[in-house]
N, C-alpha and C positions, 0 to 999 in steps of 0.2 A: 323800181332802178334801186333807192333807195335804201328796200327792205333787203335785198341782197347785199348792198355795198360796205351797211357797218358790220354785220358780223364777219365777212371777209375781212374787213380791216382791221377787226379783232382780233380774228386767228392768225393773222399774218403777224401781228405784232407780237402775240404770246409766242409765236414758234422764232420769231426773231430773237425776242427777248432769251430762250432758252440757248437759243445759239449762240449767242453773245455770251451768257455764262461761261458754256463751252471754251466756248474761243479763251476767254480770261484766264480761265483757267488753268489750261494747256497753255497759255503763253507765260503766264507764271509759274507751272511744273517745269517746262524748258527753260527758263531764264532763271530758276533756283534751284531745281531739282529737289524742289518738295513740294507736297499739298498745300493747293491755296487752303488759306485761311479763310474758311467760309461758315456761314451758320449750318451749311449740311455736313458741315468737318469739325465738328466743334473741338474735337484733343487736338487740332493744329491752332485751333484759334487761342484756344487757353493755354497752348504750348510756345505759340510765337511772340516776340517783343509786341507792343503797342504801335511803333513805328510801321515793322512791314504788314500788321494789321490795315492800319489806315494807309498805306502804302497800294493794296491791293483794292480794299473801299474805293481808291480815289481812281485807279485803272480800271476796274470792274466797271463804276459806274460813268464813266467817259465814256469804256465800251458802249454802256446799253445806251447812253442818249445818242452817241452820233448812230447805233443802227437804227432804233427809235426814229429820227427824225428821218434817216434814209428812207425809212419802209413807209411811214406817214408819208412824203413826197412821192414816192415810187406808186402806191394807192391809190392817191390822191389823182396821179398823172393817170392812170389806168382807169379810171373812173370816168375823167375828163374825156378822155378819148372815144370810150364806151357810149357817151352821150347818145343819143339821136335827137338831130334838129329839131 
């Protein structure tokens, strides 16, 4: 069972990370009306003041940390429930 759960946990964490990046970007765009200053958007990153870039980094980092913790707990609970005694 361990052979199956490790790749599953990694896949779920990656998907959750991608979802978190999209969510934080969407929240930023809705709140500011501007594209988020990310590495994938270097024009916005260079154009914005360092305070906005730092604020986005903090928000997206916090979002990613929460999503990662939740998905790890969820997958761990799923693995424990599926263990056979």
